[in-house]
N, C-alpha and C positions, 0 to 999 in steps of 0.2 A: 615303727615301734617294736621293741624288743621283748621277747617272751621272758617271764620271770623263770627262775630255775625250777627245774622239776622236782620230784619228790627225792628224798634222800636215797643214796645207793642202797640197794638190797644185796643179799648174799651173792658173793661171786664177783663183786666190784662193778657189776653193770647197772645203769640207771634204768629204773622202771620207766617205761615209755608213757607218756601223757597220751590220753586219747585225743585224736584230732578229728574233728567233724567239720563239714561244710554245709552250707544251706543256701538255698535260692528262695527269694520271696517275690511275689508278684500278685497284683490284682488287676482287674480289667481296666480301672482308671489310673493306676500307678501313682496314687497320691498317699493317702494316709495309711491304709491298711498294709501296704507294702513295707513301709518303714516300721510301723507298729509291730508287725510280726518279726521284723529283723532285730529290733531292739529286745523283744521279749525272749527270743531264742538266744541272743547273746547273753543276756542276763542270767538265763537259766543255765547256760553252758559255763559261765564264769563262776556261778555259786557251786558248781560241782568240780571245779578245777580242770575243766575241759577246754582245750584250745579249739576255738571256732572262728571261722571266717564266713561272712554272710555277704552274698551278692544280691543287690537289690535291683529289680528290673522295673524301675518306675517310669513316670511321665517324662523324666529327663534323660531316659535311656539307662542302660545297664551300668552300675557303679560298683566299684570294689569287685571286679570282675575275677572269677576263679581261673587261675592259670593251670597249665599242665602240671607243674610242680605241686600246686595245692591239691590236685586231683590224685596224683600219684601217691602222696603221703597220707591221705585221708582214710579214715576208719569207716566213714559213712557219710551219706549225704541226705539232707532233708529238703525236700522241694515242697514249700508250702505257697501254692499258687492257684489262682483261679483262671488262669489262661495258659495257653500252650508254652511249655518250656522245652528246649532242646536237651534231651537226656543222652544223646549220643556220646558225648564227652565223658560220661560216667560209666562207661562199659567196664565191667569187672569189679564194680564197687557196690557196696550195699546202698540201695536207694529207696527212701520212703517218700511216697508222694501223697499229699493231703491238701486240703483247701487252706486258703490263706488264714481263715478264721481259727483253725487248729493252731497255727503258729502263734497267734495271740492269746488264745485262752488255754491251751494245754502244751506249752513248750517243753516243760519237763517229762511229760508223757512221751512226747515225740523223740526226746533225747534217749529215753530208755528203750523205746521201740525200734530206733534205727539200727541199734546193734544186732538185732535179729531180723532185720528187713532182708527181702530176697536180693540176690546179687543181679544186677542189671546186665543183660546180655545184649549183643548186637542185634537189632531188629526187634527187640522186645518193645511192647507197647507201654506207655506211661500209665501203668493200671493204677486205679485208686487204692488207697490204703485199706487194709482189712478192718476188723472190728475196732470200733472206737474212732474211726477216721472222721475227718470233718465233712462238711456239706460240699464236697468237690463236685464241680459240674462234670457231666459225662464227657467222654472223648467225643461223642457225636455232636453235643452241643458246642463244645469248644471248636470243633473242625468247621461246623457251619458258620459260627461267628467269624472265624478266621477267614473263610472265603468271602463273606459278605463285606468285612472291613476292607479287604483288598479290592473288592468289585466296585464299591461306592464311588471312588474317584473317576472310574471309567464311565460309569453311568452319568455321572454330573457333567464331566467334561464333554463326552459325546453328546448327551442330550441338549446341554446349553449351546453348543456350537451349532448343531442341527437347528435349533429354534431360532438362533440369531440369524443363521443364513436364510431360513424361510421368512423370517419377518422383514428382512431388509433386501433380500434379493429375489424372493419368490413372487409369483403371480399365478392367477388362474388362467389356464390355457383353454381357448375355445374347443380344442379337440378333446378336452378332458384332463383333468389332473391339476395339481398344485406344482408348478415346475420352477426351476432356477435355470436361466440360460447357461448352456454347457460351458461356454467359453468365459463366463464371468468370474470375477474375484470371489463372489459368494459361492459359486460352485466348489471352489477349492476349499473354502471354509466347511462347507456341507461335507465334502469328502473326508476332511480330517475328523469331523464329528462321527461320521459313519465308521471310520476305523476304530474310534473309541467304543462305539457300541458293538462293533464285531468282536473286539477283544474282551468285552466285559463277561461273556458267558464262559469262554475258555479260562479266564482268570478265576472266576468263582469256583469252577471245577478244580482247577489246578491247586488253589490254595486250600480247598477242602481236603484233597488228597494229601497234600503236603503236611497238614496238621495231623494226619493219621499215620502216615508212612514215611515221613521225613522226605529228604531231598530226591531219593530214587522215585518217589511217587509224583513228583512235580510234573515230569514230562508226560507220562500217561494220563495224568489228571487233565492237563491242558489240552493235549491232542484229543483226548476223549470228549471234552467239552466242545471243541471246535467240531468234531464229527457230529455230536448231538445237535449243534446249531445250524448244521449244513444239510438240509433235508434232501437235496439233490444226490447225496451220497447213498441214500436208501429209498429213492423213488418217491420222495414226498415233496410236495409244493412248499412245505414249511418245516423248519427245524423244531426240535423239541424244546428250544428255549431254556429258560433258567431251571425249569423243572428237570429237564434232561441233563443239565449241567450238575445239578445236585446228585442226581443218580450216578452219573459217571464219576463224580469226585469221590463218592463213598465207595463205588466199585474199585476205582484205581487204588485208593488208599488201602483197603483191606486185601486186595489182591497182591499188593507189593508186601504187606506184612506176612501174608501166607508164603510168598516166595522166598522172603528172608529166612523162614524157618527150614528150608530145604537145606540138608547137609550136603556140602560140596567139597571137593578136594582143596586143600590149602592153597595150591598155586592158582586156583580160580577165585578165591575169595576176594582178592584185592580188586578184580574187575567186575565183581558183582553189582556194586551200587552205581557205577558210572557206564556200564555197557550191557551186561546180562539182564539185570532186572529192569531197567527202562525199556529195553527192546522187547523182551518178553511180555512185560505188562502192557506196553502200548499196543502191540500187535494183537494180543489176545483180547484186550478190551475193545479196540477198534472193531475187530471183526465180529465180536459179540454184539456190539451195538448195531452194526450195519445188518447182520443177518438175523439176529434174534429179537432186539428191542425195535430196530428201525422199521420192520415189516408192519408190526401192529400199529405203529404211529402212522404210516402210510395208509393202512387200512381204515383207521379212524377218520383220517383227513377225507378220504374218498367217500365214506359212507355217510358222515356228517353233511358233506356237500349235497349228496343225493337226498338225504332226508330233508334238508332245508329247502330243496328245489320243489319238494312236494308240499310245502307249507305256505306258498305264496298266496293262496286263497284263504288262509285261516285269518282269525281276528288279528287286527294290526297291534292290539295290546299284548296278545299272547306272543305273536312273532317277535315284536320289539322286546319284550321281556327275555325271550330265549336267546336272541341275538346279544342282548346286554350281557346276559350270564355268560355267553361264550367269549365275548370280547374280553371280559374281566377276568376270565379263569386263569389264563397263563400268559397273558400280555406278550404276544409274539410267538407262542407256541402253536401247535397244530390246531388246537380248538379255537384260539383267537383268529388264526389265519383262515380257518374255514369260514367263519362269520364274515371276516373282512373281505375276503376274496368273492364270497357270495354276493355281498352287497355291491362291490365294485363291478362285478361282472354283469349285474342287472342295469347299471347305468346305460350301457351301450344299447340296451332294448328299450329305453326310455322310461324304465321304472326307477325313479331316484328316491322313492320313499323308503326302500330297504336300506340304502346307504345313509339316508337321514337318520335312521334308528342306530346304525352303527356309530355315526359321526357324533351323536350326542352321548354315547356310552364311552367312547375312547378316551376322553379327557378324564372321566370321572375318577379313576383309580389314582393317578398322581395328585389331582386336585384334593381329593378326599383325604388321602394319606398326608399331604402337606398341611391341610386344614387341622387334621388331628393333632399334629405336633405343635399347633398353635393353641388349641383350646385346652389340651391337657399336657402342658410341657413336662410335668413331673414324671411322666411315663417314658420320656425319651432322653437320651443322652444329647450332649451338645452337638456332636457330629450328626446325630439323626435329625436334630432340629435344622441344622444347616442343609442337610440332604432334603428335608421337608420343603424348605424355601426354594431350593432348586426344582423340586418335583412340582411345586406350584407354577413355576415358570414354564417348565416342560408341558404341563398339562394344558396351559393356554395354547400351545402349538400342536396339541394332538400327539404328544409323545408318551404313549402309555408306559413305556419302559421305565419312566421316572419313579414308578411305584415298586419296581422289582427288588430294590434293597429291603423294603419293609416286608414285602411278601416272602422273601428268602429267609429273613430273620425270624418271622413269626407266622408261618404259613397257616397255622390252625386258626389264627385270629384274623389276619389280614385278607386272606383269600376269600373266605365267606362275606366278609364285609365289602369287599370289592365287588363281589358277584351281585350281592343284594343292591348296592348303589347303582351298578351297571344295568341290572334289570329294570329297576324303577326309571332310569333315565331312558333306556330304549323304549319302555312301554309308554312313557308320556310323549316321547317324540312320535311314536307310532300313532297313538289315538289323535294326536294333533296334525298328523299329516305333513310333518316336516320333510323336506327334500334336500338332498345334497347332490350337487352335479359333478363333484370330483372325489376321487378315491382317497380321501383323507378326512381327519376328524378334528374336533376341538374348535375353540372359539375362533382361531385364525381363519378358518374356512368361512365363517359367517362374516368376519371383518373384511375379507376380500371379496365378499359378494357372491360366493358359490352356494349359499344356502337360502332356501326359500322358507318363510315362516320363521324369521330370525327371533322375534320375541319368545315364542314357545320353545324354539331351540334352546335359548339360554335358560328358560325356565326348566327344562328337562335337565340340562347340565347342573344347574344349581341345586335342584332337589336330590339328584343322584349323588352329588358331591356331599351334601349335608347328611344324607343317609349313610354313605360311606364312612364319613368322619365319626358320627356319633356311634355307628356300630362298632367301629374299630376301637375307640377309646373305652367303650363299655366291655368289649370282650377282652382287651388287654388288661384292663383294670381288674376284671374278674379273676383272670389268670394270676395276676400279680398277688391279689389278696389270698387266693387259694394257695399259692406257693409259700406265702409268708404266714399262713395261718390265720387268714382273715384279719389282717391288720386294719386299724381304723383308717377311714379315708378322710383326707383333709377337707375342711368345710368349704362351702361356696366362696368363690373369689380367691381362694388361696392356691395359686397355681405357680409353677416354676420349673426350672431345669430339672431334668430327671436322668435316670440311668436306663440303658437299654437292658432288656432281659432282667437279671436280677438287680434290685436297687441296692447299691452299696450304701449301707446305712449312714455313712458320714462322709463328708469331704469330696463329694463327687463333683468335680469341676470340669471334667471333659468327657467326651464320648468314649463307648466300649468298643473295642476293637479297632480304634482309631488312634491317631497321633495326638498328643497333647502339646501345649505350648512348652517350650524349653525352658525349664527353670534353671536357676544358677547353681543350685546344689542342694544341700541339706540332706545327706544321707550319712549313715554310719559307714565310714569309708576305710576302716582299717581293720586288721585282724584283731579279735578280742581275746585277750589272754589275761587270765587272772588266776590266782590261787583260790582255794575254796573260802578263804576268809577275806579275800580282797573284793573291792567292788569293781565292776566293769569299768574299763577305760574307754572314753568316747574320743574320736578323733574330730577335728574341725570339719565342718561341711566343705565339700569340694569347691573350690573357687571362692571361698569366703576368707577374707584377710583377717589374721588374728588382730591386727592393730585396730580393726573396726571396733573391737570390743574391750579396749583397754580400760574403759571406764565401767566395765560390768563388774557385777559382785562376784564374790568368791565362788568357785565352783566346787562342788562336793565330790566330784569323781576324783578317783586316784590319779594324781599326776596332772590335774587340770590346771593348777595355779603355775603362773610363770613370774619371774621377777618383775617383769613390765606390769603384769596384772596386779600384783600386790602393791606396787608403787602407785598405779592409778587409783586403786581402791582406797589407799591411805589419803591420797590427794583429795578424792571425792569426799571422804568423810570429814576431812579437815575444813571443808568449805562450808559446812553447816555448823551451827552452834549458837551461842549467846552472842549478842552485840554488846555495845559498850554500856547500855542501860540495863543489861541483864535480860532483855527480852530475847525470845527465840526468834532468830531470823529465819526467813523462808528459805528452805533448801532449794537449790537450783534443780531443774529437772534432770533427773538421772535417766539415761537412754538405754533401753533394751531392744533387740531385734532391729539393729541399725537405726535406732531412734524412733521407731514406730510406736513403742510402748513406753510411756514415761509416767512419772508420778501423777500426772494430770489425769491419766486414763486408768488409774488403779482405784478400786473401791473395795473396802474390806467387808461391807455389809450390804449385800443386795436386798432391796426392799421387796422386789416382786415376788409373786407366789406361783404365777403361771408362765409358760413359754413367751407368750406375745408380750406380755408386760415386762418380762425380763429382757427381751430384745429391744423394746423401746427404752427401757432404763439404760441399757448398754449403749444405744445409739445416742442418748443424751449425755452419757459419759464421754463418748468420742467427741461430741460437739464441743467439749471444753477447750480442745485443741484449736478451734477456729478452722479446722479442716473439713468440716461438714457443711456443705452448702445447703442441703435439704434434708432435715431430720426425718420427716415423713416418708420421703422417698427411699431413704436408707432403710427405714423399718420395712417398708413395703418389699424391698428387694431381698431382704434377709428372710422375710417370711416366705416369700415366693421360692426361695432356696430350701427352706424347711419343708415345703410341700412336696418336694421330690423324695424326701426320705430324712429321717432324723440326723441331725448333726451330734447327737449325743454319742459319744465314743464308748460309753460304759466307764467303769472305774470312777464314777462320780464326776465325769468330764463332759462339758459340751463346748464345741467350737463354731457358733453360727458365723457365717461369713458372707459377704455380698461384694459383687463386682458392679460397681455403679459409679456414674459421674456426679452423683449426689455428694461424693467426697473429693476433694481437690488433690489430695496426696494420700499414700498408704498410711493407715493408722490402725493400731491394735489396742484393745482395752481388755482389762481383766477385772472380774468382780467375784466375790465369794458369798455363798449362801449358806447360812447356818443350818437351815432346815432342809434345803435342797429343792430344786425345781423339777417337776415332772417334765422330761425331755424326750420320752419315748425310746430311751436306750435299750439295745437288745438284751443287756444283762439285767434289766429291771431297776438299776439304781437311778437315784435322782441326782441331777447336776448340782454339785456343790462348788465346782471350779469351772467358771464360764469365761471364755475367752471370746472376743468378737474381733474379726478381722475385716477391714473394708479397704478396698482398692479401687482406684478409677479404672474404667474399661481399658485405657490405654496401657496401664501397668499390670493388668490382670494376668497376662500370659506368663510372667515371670515371678513377680513378687509374691502373689498370694500362694502360689505352689511352693516356694521356698519357705515361707512363714509356716504354712500347714505342715511341711514336712519336719521342720525344726520342732515345732510344738508337739507333734504327735510322737516324735522320738522321745524327747525329753520327758513328756508326761507319763511314759510307761514306767518310769522310775518311781517305785512306791515311797522311797525316802524323800524325793523331790515333792510328791504330792502331800506328804505328811508335813514337810516344812512350810508348804504354802497355806496349809490349814491352820497351822500353829502360829504363823506370824501375826503379831499383835496389832500391827498398824500398817499403813500404806507404805511407809519407808521401809519396814521390815519385810513386807511383801516384795517390794521392788528389789531388795537385796537378794531374795531367793530367786525371783524371776531373772535376775542378771546372770544366772548360771546357764541360761539358754544362750547357746552360741552355735 
């Protein structure tokens, strides 16, 4: 796409240079808000005669990527993102960083402010904008989520492989312990799982550091995490676990930032990020942890062991509760290991009741967190729900580390819930006199015959799990409502997928901090150049053929029409009209969005007055196509999605959507409400333009993301919305909707 001519020449014969701006938009889930912010910024720039290129970092990856030439000629860069964005390529340019919501709601303000934004320097932190900025997440929060998202696959892979090897190759040994024969195939599987578990803590630390200090912080972060997890380096029988990794991650990140600020001769600068900074930071952090932090950890380990040794004669309920609290506190750290090794050591003396208390508490954390993702789905992202299922499996095999991703992401809510559930399980096992003959925990030891008092063992585990789950969802829900200003809680029975941490108010289809399904395209993929009097020109979605839309209606955007489009529209219009008897013939179905939205699924007057009724009416509208096998299930799925957070985008728009096998093929419907339906939109507007997207589970990974991105982009055009509202009938509505491409 070529740029229009610049302003007329001024005195001296030289052309006045057009302002050139760049932008990067990104949200945690990478679906709607990423593209909405891109579209709003582009429109605001076009209305001011500003040349702008927008890079979108969505669920389908980075699109319309800014290259070196773009950056070198830019007058400023706007970063509207709620996740970590690499700013190292913008050194020497004015950079304004805000939350993605600012890009949607105040694009004009951002364009004005970027001209006076601070110049980004090498090693500078991606600071939040000054006054008037958006609700951007803190650097610390983003860093923690970055580490957790990279750690989760290691937890899942390592934990599941260990669990599988124990279940299929493990057995109780008369000499004590749950063992796998050393030369067996299952020992190899177990060893691979152990490697995954060994790496998860350094990965957490490394990627926390990376999010703060960029690439030079990765090495000190990972090595620092390894040191934290290796207690033998500082004379401790247990490492510091994930809590130590969080500490080393932040220490490494901020240490690197500090080193970057040190002024060095120019000839040293090229080797700073690859040699000097990693070596200095790694050495300093490693020695600091070993000699300063490690010693207190070792001291805690030793004194806790001595303290517990003096409690063996106390009440079984009290001892069980204390052991449960310790087991649940850090899931592999010094406090956990103190309780575990204390119980394991007493087995040889003939006292198996202490290990019985520990064995009941060990699975409570992963089982409780997994159960929490099932009973209140709206509080969790899709990736977290998948991790929750894996945690349930790991809990059955006594792998408490399955709960670590949840504790690392929300320590203030999850750790207290874990401790309460662990204490209850340990106390119940203690009062019931449950015994465990092997140094392991979880239902697996009962199944393999190592536990006496099996019924009460399972009672203890179930009660502790329920307490953990209910406490977790209560604390997390309170935290979310407090953050969102006491937003209303969905009624009973309305549960569904949710978002981790901050709930993105609309179109959250995949997990935070994690990878989403690869969609086929749907981004604004070209540089947007327009004069102050011209509308912004949109490019076709990446990977989408123009020929697929030859029967689409006329586009209102400048340059959108092609000769083929005009021919197709003329042909489509000629197919409808009066028959030989003067009666109006039925117009053939006009197709929009690859044929998913047709005249059958358009309604100009929505009868419903509330959200639930509107969803049901939309589902019945989609059923006209014959692609809905179960209307009730479609409605239930859409309402479960609504429970995670409203799909009202604001601007009088709502896009409820459902991934369910209640539909046999992707289908999209549109209805218009004269009075508007209360949809809980953040801007307070009622929904007058309602789209409903339904796709089968098998197609959900690609199609619903593509459709969502297309709609969210086009609906940001006020003129498009006005034409939709003004269209007199279904056929006119479809003419307007055919502009979506």
